[in-house]
C-alpha positions in Angstrom: 0.1 0.0 0.1 3.3 2.3 0.8 3.4 2.8 -3.2 -0.1 4.1 -3.7 -1.9 5.1 -0.5 -0.8 8.8 -1.0 -2.4 8.7 -4.4 -5.9 8.0 -3.2 -8.3 11.2 -2.6 -11.7 9.9 -3.0 -12.9 6.5 -1.0 -15.9 4.7 -2.3 -16.3 2.3 0.8 -19.2 -0.4 1.3 -21.1 -0.7 4.0 -22.3 -3.8 4.9 -19.9 -5.9 6.0 -17.4 -3.1 5.8 -19.1 -0.2 8.4 -21.6 -2.4 10.1 -23.5 -5.9 10.5 -27.1 -5.0 10.9 -26.5 -1.2 11.8 -24.1 -2.1 14.3 -20.7 -0.5 13.7 -18.0 -2.9 13.3 -14.7 -2.0 16.2 -13.5 0.7 14.7 -15.3 1.9 11.8 -17.1 5.1 12.8 -13.3 6.2 14.0 -11.9 5.1 10.5 -14.5 7.3 8.6 -13.6 10.5 10.7 -9.9 10.2 10.2 -10.0 9.8 6.0 -12.2 12.8 6.2 -10.0 14.4 8.5 -7.1 13.7 6.3 -8.9 15.5 2.9 -10.3 12.7 1.5 -13.8 12.5 0.5 -15.8 9.2 1.3 -19.0 7.9 -0.5 -20.8 5.2 0.7 -21.9 2.5 -2.6 -24.2 -0.2 -1.1 -25.9 -3.3 -2.8 -28.7 -2.6 0.0 -32.1 -2.2 -1.6 -34.0 -2.3 1.1 -34.0 1.1 2.9 -34.9 4.5 1.9 -32.3 6.7 1.0 -33.2 8.7 4.1 -33.1 6.1 6.4 -29.3 5.0 4.9 -28.3 8.5 5.9 -30.0 8.4 9.4 -28.7 4.9 10.4 -24.9 6.4 9.7 -25.6 9.3 11.4 -26.9 7.2 14.5 -23.3 6.0 14.9 -21.8 8.9 14.4 -21.3 9.2 10.4 -22.6 12.2 8.8 -23.5 11.1 5.4 -25.5 13.4 3.9 -25.4 13.4 -0.3 -22.8 10.6 0.4 -25.0 7.3 -0.1 -25.6 5.6 -3.4 -27.7 2.4 -3.5 -28.5 -0.4 -5.8 -32.1 1.1 -6.1 -31.1 4.4 -7.2 -29.0 2.4 -10.2 -31.9 0.3 -10.7 -34.5 2.8 -11.5 -32.5 4.7 -14.0 -32.4 1.2 -15.9 -36.1 2.5 -16.9 -37.4 5.5 -18.6 -39.9 8.1 -16.5 -43.4 6.9 -17.4 -43.0 3.3 -17.8 -44.9 1.0 -15.8 -42.9 -1.2 -13.1 -43.9 -4.2 -11.1 -41.8 -3.8 -7.6 -40.8 -6.8 -6.0 -38.8 -5.1 -3.5 -38.7 -2.8 -0.4 -39.3 0.6 0.3 -35.9 2.0 -1.2 -36.6 0.4 -4.4 -40.3 2.1 -4.4 -38.8 5.3 -3.6 -36.1 5.2 -6.4 -38.5 4.3 -9.3 -40.9 6.7 -8.1 -38.1 9.2 -8.0 -37.0 8.5 -11.5 -41.2 9.2 -12.7 -41.9 5.4 -13.4 -45.2 4.5 -12.7 -44.9 2.0 -9.9 -47.2 -1.3 -9.4 -47.2 -2.9 -5.8 -46.5 -6.8 -6.2 -48.9 -7.9 -3.1 -49.4 -11.3 -4.7 -52.8 -10.3 -6.5 -53.1 -10.4 -10.5 -52.0 -7.2 -12.1 -54.2 -5.0 -14.6 -52.8 -4.3 -17.7 -48.8 -4.2 -19.5 -45.9 -4.0 -17.1 -42.4 -2.7 -19.1 -40.1 -3.9 -15.9 -40.0 -6.4 -12.7 -37.9 -4.6 -10.5 -36.6 -6.9 -7.7 -35.2 -6.4 -4.5 -34.5 -7.6 -1.3 -38.3 -8.3 0.3 -39.1 -9.7 3.6 -42.8 -10.1 2.5 -42.0 -12.0 -0.4 -44.3 -15.4 -0.7 -45.6 -17.6 -3.2 -48.0 -15.6 -4.6 -45.7 -12.6 -5.2 -43.4 -15.0 -7.0 -45.9 -16.2 -9.2 -47.2 -12.8 -10.4 -43.5 -11.4 -11.0 -42.6 -14.4 -12.9 -45.8 -14.1 -14.5 -45.1 -10.3 -15.9 -41.6 -11.3 -17.0 -42.9 -14.4 -18.8 -45.5 -11.8 -20.5 -42.3 -9.8 -22.0 -41.4 -7.2 -18.8 -38.0 -6.8 -18.4 -36.4 -8.6 -15.4 -34.0 -5.8 -13.3 -32.8 -6.9 -10.3 -31.3 -4.1 -7.7 -28.4 -6.8 -7.2 -27.4 -10.2 -7.5 -26.3 -10.7 -4.0 -27.2 -13.7 -2.9 -27.1 -13.0 1.0 -26.0 -10.1 3.4 -23.8 -10.4 6.7 -25.3 -9.7 10.1 -23.8 -10.3 13.4 -25.6 -13.5 13.8 -24.6 -14.6 10.4 -25.4 -14.9 6.8 -29.2 -14.0 5.7 -30.6 -14.4 2.4 -30.2 -11.3 0.1 -31.9 -10.0 -2.7 -30.2 -12.1 -5.3 -31.8 -15.0 -3.7 -35.3 -13.6 -4.5 -34.3 -12.5 -8.0 -33.0 -16.2 -8.8 -36.2 -17.3 -8.1 -37.8 -15.2 -10.2 -35.5 -16.0 -13.1 -36.3 -19.6 -12.5 -39.7 -19.3 -12.4 -40.2 -16.9 -15.4 -37.0 -18.2 -17.7 -36.2 -14.9 -18.2 -32.1 -13.8 -17.8 -32.1 -10.8 -15.4 -30.4 -7.4 -16.2 -28.7 -6.4 -12.8 -28.2 -2.8 -11.8 -25.8 -3.0 -8.5 -22.3 -3.7 -7.8 -20.5 -4.8 -10.0 -22.4 -3.7 -12.6 -22.5 -0.8 -15.5 -25.6 0.8 -14.0 -24.0 1.4 -10.6 -20.7 2.4 -12.1 -23.1 5.2 -14.0 -24.4 6.2 -11.1 -21.2 6.3 -9.1 -19.7 8.4 -12.2 -22.7 10.8 -11.9 -22.4 11.2 -8.5 -18.7 12.0 -8.3 -18.9 14.3 -11.7 -16.8 17.4 -11.8 -14.6 16.3 -9.1 -10.8 16.6 -9.4 -10.0 13.7 -7.2 -12.3 11.3 -8.7 -9.9 10.1 -11.4 -9.6 6.1 -11.3 -5.7 6.6 -10.3 -6.9 8.5 -7.2 -10.0 6.5 -6.4 -10.1 3.4 -3.9 -13.1 0.6 -3.5 -13.3 -0.8 -0.3 -15.5 -4.0 0.4 -16.2 -7.5 1.8 -17.2 -9.4 -1.2 -14.7 -9.7 -4.3 -17.4 -10.8 -6.6 -18.8 -7.5 -6.2 -16.8 -4.9 -4.4 -13.8 -6.4 -6.3 -15.1 -6.9 -9.6 -17.0 -3.6 -9.3 -13.6 -1.9 -8.5 -12.3 -3.5 -11.8 -15.1 -1.5 -13.7 -14.1 1.6 -12.7 -10.1 0.8 -13.4 -9.7 1.9 -9.7 -7.9 -0.4 -6.6 -9.8 -2.2 -4.1 -9.1 -3.3 -0.8 -10.5 -6.1 0.8 -11.5 -6.5 4.7 -12.5 -9.2 6.3 -14.8 -8.0 8.2 -18.0 -9.5 6.5 -18.7 -12.3 3.9 -14.9 -13.0 3.6 -13.7 -14.1 6.9 -10.1 -13.9 8.2 -7.9 -17.0 7.5 -10.2 -18.2 4.2 -7.5 -18.0 1.0 -7.9 -14.9 -1.5 -10.6 -15.4 -3.9 -9.5 -16.1 -7.6 -11.7 -13.9 -10.0 -11.0 -13.7 -13.5 -10.7 -9.5 -13.9 -9.9 -9.4 -9.9 -6.7 -7.4 -9.0 -6.4 -7.2 -5.0 -4.4 -4.1 -4.0 -4.7 -4.6 -0.2 -6.2 -7.5 2.1 -6.7 -6.4 5.5 -8.8 -7.1 8.6 -10.9 -4.4 8.4 -11.6 -0.7 7.6 -9.8 0.4 10.8 -6.5 -1.1 9.5 -6.7 0.3 5.8 -7.8 4.0 7.4 -4.4 3.6 9.4 -2.3 2.7 6.6 -3.9 5.4 4.5 -3.5 8.4 6.9 -0.1 7.1 8.0 1.6 7.1 4.5 0.0 11.1 4.1 1.9 12.4 7.6 
């Protein structure tokens, strides 16, 4: 890290498994974010969590001592930009998905498990805690009838203090299997999220790829997302990738730092600049 740490001016930071587990801060993470900002670096939180409203993401960070207004982008936001204003979208997801598509100007139809009248342009899928067989049937039927199948993300699990729980990708896989339709995915590591991040950083002179660092706990999403952006990637072992496991090997993946947690990354970045 000593060879490149001083060049990093903007940090893209995952949330689940990096900053917190189910909104419980990981040891040292709050101070780590503060020290990165005190060093003059911008921190933008890039999450595949589609369930929460944008204000809920920001409020949850504020409750643990991390101001984040205007610095959170989610897979729901990325997915919403895959449709055009006015299109009719069946949402099989949580309130964050509904919010993002409504802000986009889509005609949102809530998937209640009851038959839907009229044509559907797209089925938007995210983590949905009320998902059941009826909702599966309606979403799959709409996709089978010609609607685009859009997943906010393909993460099959997400980390919590008590272990891994099913993620939005597991629901997306069920709908894809039942409909026979290949989904389009918005979140990390896909292009829609890269476009969203690029637009968020637009005009920031510190946001060129050589000055960016992506920090995440999931190589197949966070790591490949860094590869898509052309920036460096730091893998932390505080989430889905456990301490002691072998370094993952994925085509296109480059790991520039492999450390225990966000606190270690921040300590090394800040020390290099002193």
